[in-house]
N, C-alpha and C positions, 0 to 999 in steps of 0.2 A: 764805364758801366753800360751794359746793353742787355736786352732781353732775348733769350733763345727763340728762334722761330718755331712756332707750334700752331696747330690748328685742331679744332675739334667741333663736333656737331652733336646736339642733343634734341630730341623731339620736344616741341613746345606743347605742353599740356597744362591742366589745372594745377598739378603739383608744382611744376616749374614756375608758373605764374605766382602761386602762393609763396613759394620760397624766395622769389625775387623780392617781394615785399618784406618777408621775414628778415632777409639779410640786411635790409635798411632799418627796420623798425623794432626788431626783437630786443635789442639792447636798450632802446628807449623805454619800451613797454615794461621790461623787467625793472628798470630803475623806478618808473612810476609806481609799479606794484610794491616795491620794497619801501619807498618813501610813504606811500599811502597806507601800507600795513603798519608802519611805525606810528604815523600820526593817528590813524583811526583806532589802532590797538590801544594807544595811550588814552585816547578820548573815551573808548569803551570802558577801560578799566576805571577811569575817573568817574564816569557816569554810573557804573555799577556800585562803586563805593558810595556815591551820593544816594543811590536807591537804598542801600543797606542802612546808611546813616538815617535816612528818612524813615525807614521802617522801625528802627530801634528807638528813635526819639519821638515818633508820632507826628512829625512835621511833614508837610507836603512840599514837593519840589515846585518851584514857581515856573511851571511849564503849562502850556495849553494842550488839552487832549490827554490821552493815556500815556503816562511816562513809561510804562512797560512796553508799549508798542514802539516807542522811540528806541528802546533798548534792543528790541528784535531787529528793527531796521538797521541800527548801527552795527550790530553783529553781522547782519547779512552783507552790508557793504564792506566790512572788514574782511569777511571771508572771500568776497569777490576780489579784493585787493591782493589777498594771499594767492588766489588762483592766477591772477595776472602775473605776479612775481614768479610763480613756479612754472606756469605754462604761458609764457609771453607769446608763443607762436599761435596759440588759439585766439588770443586777443587780437593779434595782428590780422589773422585770417578773417575774423568776424568784422573788424573795423573796415577792412578793405575788400569785402566780399563783392561789392558792385564792380569795382575796378578789375578784380580777379576774373569775374564772370565775363566782363567785356573783352579783356585781353585773350582769354581762352576762346571766346567766340570768334575773335578777329584772327588769331594766329594759331589756334589749335590744329594739330596735325602737320604743321610745317616744321622744318628743321631750323634750329637755332644754331647758326654756324659762326664760329669765332676764330679769328686768325691774328696772331701777334705780328706786328710790323715794327719798324725802327722807331716810329714816333708814338704808336698807340695800338689799340685793338680795333680791328675791323669786324663789325658784327652785322650779320645778315639774317633776316627772318623772311623767308619767301622772297619777294621782290624788293623788300625794304632793306636799306643799308644805313648803318650808323657808324660814324668814325668817332672813337673815344680816345682822346690823347691820354697818355699816361699821367699827365699833369692833373687830369680830372679825377683820377682814382686816388682816394685818400686813405683807405683802410681795407682790411679783409674781414670776413665773418665766416663762421662755421654754422651751417644749417643742416641738421640731420646727417652729419658726417661729411658733408660736401663743402668745399671752400668756395667762397664767393668774393669777388672784387667789387667794391661799391664806391660810388662817387659821393655818398653821404658823408658830410664832415662831422667833426666832433660836436659841433653845436646842434646838429640835427638830433643827436641822442642825449643832449644836455637837458636834464629835468629843469634846471634853473631857467635856461633860455626859453624853454617851451612853456613853463608856468608863467613867464613874463609875457607870453604871446609872441615871442620872436621865433621866426622860422616854422611855426607850427603848420602854416599853410603850404610850406614848400617841402615838407618832409617826404611826401610821396611823389608829388608832381615834379620836384626838382632833382630827383636822384635816379640813379640807374645802377642795377647790380647784375653782374655777369658771373655765371657759374664756371668753375674750373674742375672738371671731373678728376677723380682720384687717379684714373689711368694716365691722364696727362701729367699729373704731378709726380707719378712714379717714374716717368721718363725725363721730366724736367723738374728736379727737386727744388731748385732755387727760383722757380718761375715767379711765384707770388712775391717773394722778397725782392727780386730784381725789378718787377713791375713797380712796386712801391718806392724803391730806391730811385729808379729812373724818373718816376713821377715827381718825387721830391726835387730832383735836380732840375727838371723842366720848370717847376714852379719857381725855383730860385732864379733860373735864367730869365723867366718872364718878369719877375719882380725887379731884376737888375737891368731889364731892357736889352737882353742879349739878342743881337741881330741873328745869330746862328740858330738860337732856339726858336725865335719867331718865324724864321724862314722855314725851319723844319716842320713846325706845326701848321704853318700856312699851306705848305705843299700837301700835308697829310689830310687836312680837313677841307682843302679846296677853297679856302677864303682867307682873308687877312686875319692873322691871329693878333689879339689884343692883350696887352698885359693886364 
């Protein structure tokens, strides 16, 4: 299994920076929105039933403050959860607005150049270069019709793991996403599938302590590869 040689360049702008975060986080934000909608929706229904029961029986709910104000707040939060579930990209852009602004300021106007090699992707933005082994790429994502390759693993988009506080601090800082233009995919239709397959093989080789895999990655990233 190998990856076809291909190269492409995209202008780095605010949209690219935003979609880079979206490729990593949209799936997680959508899950959070769905889970929150179910929980808050159920809670809102139960609370409204309690209000109706209270009004019919003439009893008061054992809450401090205005119980109707709580109902309004609960509905507002539930609506926000629905919005996050339906428009996760907006939530991602808002939450990462500072990082997006910094990236745009630092790299805006430069070309984001990507080239496939035997062991991984070689990425260049201006004078900065980053070598990304295929082993680090774990999945693909679609953002606004464009395919992205990302190093975010399944746990990064796991609601359970993040509600437990695991990986939440690494979701943005520990991941990288790389766009693959549709024009490139039109010429290399199996590119994404090949990258993921080769990455899986590389991870298996590292896990098994394969000398050939470690040597290949060591030469690619310019330092000793560790399993």
